[in-house]
C-alpha positions, -999 to +999 in steps of 0.1 A: +617-460+505+632-432+526+641-440+562+615-416+578+586-432+558+598-467+567+601-459+604+566-442+603+550-473+587+567-496+611+554-476+640+519-477+626+520-514+620+533-520+656+506-499+670+479-516+650+492-550+660+496-541+697+458-540+702+461-519+733+469-550+754+438-570+743+437-603+726+410-592+702+410-563+679+388-533+688+353-534+673+333-504+665+325-484+697+292-495+712+264-469+712+234-463+734+215-446+706+180-459+704+182-479+736+153-484+760+162-478+796+146-500+823+140-488+859+170-508+870+193-488+847+197-516+822+196-504+786+188-525+756+182-522+719+166-551+699+185-560+667+163-590+660+131-602+677+130-637+689+100-661+684+108-688+709+103-691+746+117-667+773+138-682+800+130-679+837+157-673+863+160-710+870+164-721+834+197-724+815+204-701+785+226-710+755+239-679+740+264-663+716+277-630+729+304-603+725+314-581+755+330-547+750+341-516+769+329-482+760+360-476+738+352-506+716+378-530+731+364-565+732+370-583+765+352-616+759+334-633+730+318-667+724+319-658+687+357-656+688+359-690+705+335-704+679+313-720+706+281-710+723+280-706+761+255-722+784+248-712+820+220-707+846+201-675+840+204-666+877+242-675+877+255-645+858+256-607+864+223-590+873+221-572+840+223-604+821+197-621+843+173-593+838+178-590+800+177-627+793+143-631+810+129-605+786+143-620+755+129-649+734+148-676+717+163-663+684+165-627+697+196-606+693+199-576+717+225-550+724+229-543+761+244-514+781+250-527+817+258-502+843+283-511+870+256-516+896+242-545+875+276-558+864+308-562+885+304-531+906+332-512+924+354-543+927+353-551+890+367-585+880+405-580+879+424-582+857+398-581+829+370-558+841+380-525+859+361-511+888+328-493+881+328-503+844+298-500+822+297-530+800+283-534+765+271-567+751+256-582+719+236-612+731+220-638+709+197-661+727+201-694+709+181-718+731+164-720+765+170-752+785+142-757+810+152-769+844 
């Protein structure tokens, strides 16, 4: 193999493995195409309708989720950890609290959460930058009534 080709391939492999500083590879870029916009600014698209109960703000939700930035970089994922997450519905960012109460058990939604319903101008350093719009795939597994 000639030296130029070897150096070129090595550079591509290094760039591909670098992952732009993230621990997870970039997923396809999220899209807002086909999303419904609520008065709050929250946007959602239903991938799968649920058939179970909807949580209230005081219930706990058990979910699987994937969080991404607009460029497709994943910043958090319960799927990657192989374990669902469980938390109070009113104990998360406003965009999640609003969306979860509209979902039913078994539903899978894609969310676009504006900064005002997320982490706002402060962000959540070092993971979430200031004023970031966040994209999530959320699967509501189970509602735990409190």
